[in-house]
N, C-alpha and C positions, 0 to 999 in steps of 0.2 A: 504494500500500500504506500503510495507516494502522495505528497500534497505540496501546494505552493500558494503563498498569500502575497498580496500587495496592499499598500495604503498610500494614496496620493490625493492631492487636491485637484479637483476637476470642476470647471465652471459650468459645463453644459453636458447633457447626455451624449452628444456626438463626439465628445472627447474621450469616451470610454472604449472605443473600438480597439485602439492600439494596445492599451494595458491589458484588457481582457484577452486579446489574442496572444499576448506574450505569456500570460499565465497558462492559457490552454496549451501552448507549445511545449511547456515544461512538464506537463503531467500526462504520462502515457495512459491511454484508455481510462479517462476520467469517468467517474460514476455519479458525482453530485457536486454542487457548489452552493455557497452562500455569498450574497452581495449586500453589504451594508452601505447605505448612503445617508448623507446629511446635508443640511443647508438647503439651497434652492433645488438641489437634485430631488428632494422629497416631493416636490410638486410635479415631477415629470416621470413618474414611475412607469407609465405605459411606454414612453420613449426608451427608458432604460431597459425595460423588458425586451424590447426589440433589439437593442444592442447586445444584450446577453444571449438572446436566442440565436443571433447571427454568429457571434464569436464562439459560443459554447454549443454548437449545433448538436442536437440529440442528447444533451446532458441535462437531467433534471436540476432545477435550481430554485432558490427562494431569494427574493429581493426585499430587503427590510429597511424601512426608513427610521432613522434615529436622530437624536440631538447632536451626536458626534460619532466618530468612528475610531476604532482602536486596532492596532496591530502590534507585533513584537518590536516594530520600529518606533512607535510612538502613538500619540493620540491627537486627533484634530477635532477641536470643539468649535461650534458656532460658525462653521464655514462649509462651503460645498466641497464634499470629499467622498471618497469611496474606500472601503476596506473589503477585500473579497478573499475567499479561499476556495480552491478547487482540489478535490481529492479523488483517488482511485481506491477501489475496494468496496465490497458489499454492493448493496442496491438501495436506491432511494425512491420513495413513492411520494410525490407532492400531494398535498391535500389542502382543503379549506373547510372551515366550519361556518355555516350560515348564521343567520340572526337568531341563534338559540337564546332563549330567554330564561333558562334555569340551569342549575347545577346538574340536574338529571339529564337534560338534553346535551350538555357539554360532555358529560361522562359517556353517554351513548355514542356520541360522535367520535370521541377519542378511542373508545373500545372498537369501533368499526375501523378506525385508522390502524390500530394495533393488531387487528384480527389476523393479519398475514404474517405473524411471527416477527413483528417489528421489535427490535431490542431497544430502540431509542426513538423518541418523538421530540423533534425540535418544534416548539410552538411559539408563534409570534402573534400577539393579540393587540387589537385596537385599545385605545384608552378607556372605552366604555365596557371593557371586560371586567366585571365586578369581582372582587376577591372571593366572594362566596361561590362563584362558578367553579372553583377548583377544590373546594373543601370536601367534596364527596367523589373525587375521581377514583378512589380505590374501588376496583371491581374485578371480578374473575377474568374478564376479557383484557384487563390491563396488567395482570399479575406478571411480574418480571420485566415490565417495560419501564425504562428510565425516561421521565418527562422533565424537560427544562426548556427555558426560553425567556422571553421578555416582552414588554409592551412597546409598541411602535410609537413614533413621534412624527406627526405631519401627514399621516395617512395609513391605510392598511397595508400589510405585507402582501406580496404577489408571488404565488408559487407557479413555476413553469414546469410543465411535463416535458418528457423527452421529445414529444411531438410538437412542442412549442405552444401548447394550450395554456392560457392564463387562468389561474384560480385564485379568487380572493373572497373575503367575507369578514366576519367578526374576528376570525383568526385564520392563519394559514401557516404552512410549514412543510417539513419533510419527515416522513417515517423511514427510519433506516433499518435495513435488514442485512443479515450476513456479516455484521461487524460486532466485535466485542462491545458491550455496553461501556460508555466512557466512565472515567472516574470523575465525579462531580462534587465540588465543595462550594459552599456559599458562606459569605461573611458580611454581616451588617456593619454600617459605618457609624455605629452608636456605642455609647458607653452607658451601662446601667447605673442609675443613681439610687436605686432601691433594690432589695432582694426580690427575686421572683416568689410571689406568694399566691396561694389559691384564690380564685375569684369565688366568693360565696353567694353574692346576690347581684342580679342584673334586672333591668327593665327596659325592653325595647332598645337595646344597644347602649343603655346607660349602665355603667358599672357603679353599683351602690356600696358594696362592701368587698374589701380585699383582706382575707384573713379575718381578724376581728376588728378591723379598722375601717371607718367610712373612707371611700375612695378619695374624696377631696381632701380629707385630713392627711392621708398618706402623701398625696401630691404636695400639700402645703409643707409637710415636714422635709421635703426634698429641695425646697426653694433655695436654701443657702448654697448647696452644691450646684444647682442649676445656674444660679447667678455667677458662681465662680467659673463654671465651664464657659459661660457666655463671655466673660472678661478675657479668657484665654483663647477664644476662637479665632481662627484664621480664615480668610484675610480680614474679616471684620466681625464684631460681636453679633451672634445670631442666637438669641435665647429661645430656640425652637425645642419644644418638649414633645416627646413621643411616648407611646406605650410599647412594651415588648410583650408579645403573646406567645406562650409556650404551652405545649400539651403536657402530659406526664413527662417525667425526666427523660430528656432526649439530648444526646451529646452532639456537639458540633466538631469542627475540624481540630480544635485545640483541646478537646476533651471537656469543654465547658457546656453550659446549657445552650440548646439550639432554640431560636425564637425568630419570629417575624415582627417587623416594625410597623406600627400604625400611628397616624397622627392623633393627637388629642383634639377632638372636634368641638368641645365646649364643656362647660361645667354647669351644675345645678346647685347653687348655694343652699337652697331650701332643703333639698334631699341629700346634700353632701355627696353628690354623684359626679362622675366624669364620663362624658359621652365619648365612646370609642367607635361603635358601629354594630350592625346586626350580627356579625360573626362571633362576637365575644359571648361566651356561655359560662355558667357556673361549672367549676371543675377545671377550667383552664388556669394557667398561672400567669400572673401579670406583674410587670415592673415598670417603673418610669425610667426614661432614658433621654440622653442628649446626643446630638450629632457631634462626633469627635474625630478629628483627623488622625490622631495617634492610634485610637482604637481601630479605625478603618485600615490603616497601614499594617498594624500588627495582625489584624484578622486576615488580610489578604496574604501576608507572609506565611501565616500558619496554614492557611488553606493550600497554598502552593507547595509548602514543605510536606504536608500530609499527602497530597496527591503524588508528589515525587517519590515518597517512600513507598506508597502503595504500588507504584509502577515499576519497582525494582524487578528485574528479570524479564521485562517486556521492553519493546522498542517504542518510545513515544513518536507519534507521527504528526499530529497537529492538535491545536487547542482552539476552543471558542471561549471568549471572555466577554461577558455582558455586565456592564457597570451602570448604576443609576446615574441619571443626568445630574443629580444632586451631589455627586462625588466629583471627581476630576479637579480642575483648577479652582472651581468655586469652593471646594472643601479644603484643598491642600495649600492654596495660595501660590502654586507653581505648577507648570504643565508637566505631563508625562510621568507623574509619580508612579502610577500603577503599571504602566507599560515598562518602566525601568525595573520594577520589582519582578515582573514576570520574566524579563530578559535575564536578570541576574540568576534566576532559578533555572530557566529552561534554554538559555542561550538563543540560538537562531531558529528554534522550533517555530514553524509557521503558525501564527495566531491571527485570528480575525474576530472582530466584535464591534460593539457599539455602546453609546451612552443611551440608556433606555428610559421610558416613562415609568416602568416598574419591572420587576424581575419575577420569573417563574422558577421555583427551586424544587428539586425532588424532595419528597417528604416521607417516603416509604415505598414499598413495592407497588408500583402502579399509581402512586399518589404524588401530588404536587401542590404547592401553595404559592399564592401571590405574595411577593415581598417588596419592601420599599427600602431605598438607601442601601442596597445590597450589591455585592459583587458575586457573580456566578462564574466559576471556572470549570470547564469540562475538558479533560484530556483524553484524546483518542490514541490508542496504541495498538501495535501488532502483538499477537500472542508470542510468548517466549518460545 
């Protein structure tokens, strides 16, 4: 299995022909590809699809609009650019999910996608893809399938079949067959300012009690640390408060608790409650958190280290990295921080990805969750 990636600034779709052809020339018998675009290019996806179809003739692909693009060479944010990767090995089946309005409908659509023994589903969803649409993805038809992806920025993803047919909808992507499932780790860009405690009482998305404490009282007790985090934030103070939601004890890349981040949507002083959203339920664990550059950097380093250790004895071929648009230079105060971390760990390994509206992380056999402010790293490798 071989792979090749590029990442360049491009001002218009007609500038893609030469770089796409150069990638195609370096990959014998390619089986699939991903094309991430940003800036003004996100408004011309049909024209880009035509360029991809011509340059990568008979190769299934998915074109994904984002807020920025990423490769092993660096990150381009807020400008027209492309990061793409083309690989050989296995088989890819492009798919799209229509205007499904429930978690059940999404689960059935994904089960259909995975029914042909897909080991991996790359899923790229529009911004109106609600978090609860993935909370019930676990199903017999998805058992053993790794699901990950991200939310698009500026429009829907476009999947191209080998015959050049375009498929789009609320979500689109590639179902991969005949490849080993990738090693996938995710890491939020947040630091917890309270311990994870069980949610005891909720009402229509409002958290009323966490442990034996009213939720608003718990949040108030965290204010000194929240203010301290804001004073040290880069590049400017941003006292943004989140909640971290976790199931029963679940470990992440560094052996710590695994959680997804959600914004605090409001407070109810009369009921001493904190509004989170309809997915929060009694029995979950909850903590308050702040966005933190040091935690983001350490989390990505741990995720990359863990994947590298798991890959011992196999040959890494390529990686996909999806990072929230709220990370990048806006978080670190300097460009290319995450691309440099990945290059330090994996060298010249071909990597492609984007800055996304949200992230889709694996959460168990055939399960996935929507995450925010998170980096998702997936390493594909050949068997030993």
